[in-house]
C-alpha positions in Angstrom: 116.3 121.7 129.2 113.8 124.6 130.1 115.1 128.0 129.6 112.3 130.1 130.8 112.7 132.6 133.2 111.2 132.3 136.6 110.4 135.4 138.9 110.8 136.1 142.4 107.9 138.2 143.6 107.7 140.2 146.8 104.2 140.9 148.1 103.8 144.5 149.8 100.8 144.5 151.9 99.0 141.3 153.2 95.5 142.5 153.3 92.2 141.1 150.8 93.8 142.0 147.4 97.2 140.5 148.0 95.4 137.1 148.0 93.9 137.6 144.5 97.4 138.0 143.5 98.6 135.1 145.6 95.9 132.8 144.0 97.0 133.9 140.5 100.7 133.4 141.0 100.1 130.1 142.5 98.7 129.0 139.2 102.1 130.2 137.5 105.1 127.8 136.9 107.1 130.9 136.0 106.4 132.8 139.4 107.1 132.3 143.3 106.0 134.3 146.1 109.3 134.5 147.9 108.6 137.3 150.7 105.8 139.3 151.8 105.8 142.5 153.9 103.1 144.0 156.1 103.1 146.4 158.9 101.5 143.7 161.0 103.6 140.7 161.5 100.5 138.7 162.4 99.1 139.5 158.6 102.4 138.7 157.2 102.6 135.5 159.0 98.7 134.7 158.2 99.6 135.3 154.3 102.6 133.2 154.6 100.7 130.4 155.9 98.1 130.5 153.0 100.5 130.8 150.3 103.7 129.1 151.3 105.8 132.0 151.5 109.3 131.3 153.0 109.5 134.6 155.0 107.3 137.7 156.1 108.5 141.2 157.0 107.3 144.3 158.7 110.2 146.3 157.0 110.1 147.1 153.4 113.8 147.9 153.1 114.7 144.6 155.2 112.8 142.6 152.6 114.3 144.6 149.7 117.8 144.2 150.8 117.4 140.4 152.0 115.4 139.0 149.1 116.4 138.7 145.3 113.1 140.0 144.0 112.5 140.2 140.3 109.1 141.9 140.7 107.3 143.9 143.8 103.4 143.8 143.9 102.0 146.5 146.0 98.7 145.6 147.5 98.3 148.3 150.3 95.6 151.0 150.6 96.1 153.7 147.6 97.2 156.3 150.0 100.5 154.4 150.3 101.1 153.5 146.6 103.1 156.5 145.6 105.8 156.5 148.6 106.0 152.5 148.7 106.7 152.6 144.8 109.0 155.2 145.0 110.8 153.6 147.9 111.0 150.5 145.7 112.4 152.1 142.7 114.9 154.1 144.5 116.3 150.9 146.1 117.0 149.5 142.5 116.2 145.8 144.0 113.7 145.0 141.5 113.0 144.8 137.9 109.3 145.7 138.0 106.6 147.2 140.4 103.0 146.2 140.0 101.0 148.8 141.9 97.1 147.6 142.8 94.3 150.4 141.8 94.2 153.6 142.1 98.0 153.6 141.3 97.8 156.9 143.2 95.5 159.3 144.8 96.6 162.6 142.7 97.7 163.1 139.2 100.9 164.9 140.7 101.7 161.7 142.8 101.4 159.5 139.5 103.8 161.8 137.6 106.3 161.7 140.4 106.0 157.5 140.6 106.6 157.5 137.2 109.2 159.7 136.7 111.0 157.7 139.9 110.5 154.4 138.3 112.0 155.7 134.6 114.8 157.5 136.6 115.7 154.0 138.3 115.1 151.6 135.0 112.3 150.1 136.7 109.1 148.9 134.9 105.8 150.2 136.5 102.5 149.1 135.8 98.9 149.5 137.5 96.8 146.3 138.0 93.9 147.5 136.1 92.8 144.5 134.9 89.1 144.4 134.0 89.2 148.0 132.3 88.8 146.1 128.8 86.6 143.1 130.0 83.5 142.7 128.0 81.3 143.0 131.0 82.9 146.1 132.3 
């Protein structure tokens, strides 16, 4: 019997970078994208078709309340990261938030984002994967 944990993931923002996350998650046997949320239903539906995601939302609160997510991945424009991260953290509906870079637009937004995640016992990370890459 395999007791490894499998993670249910919600994608927030169905634009270009969300596809890189989708391709990476497809390669994992320990994670599954169960929902996607975008302001455009058309974009959410397109993402669903590309990555065999069960449901798409245009309302983040609806996704958080209806789905049993472990991780939310924020793939929107950087100017929305702080607001979305704080909304997700305050919902207490996930255990972790991964935000695309830049994590925020200002240092004060970042401090607020970190404090909100900490106050709600949510792990917060930035997807800054190439910082230590040998060719960077």
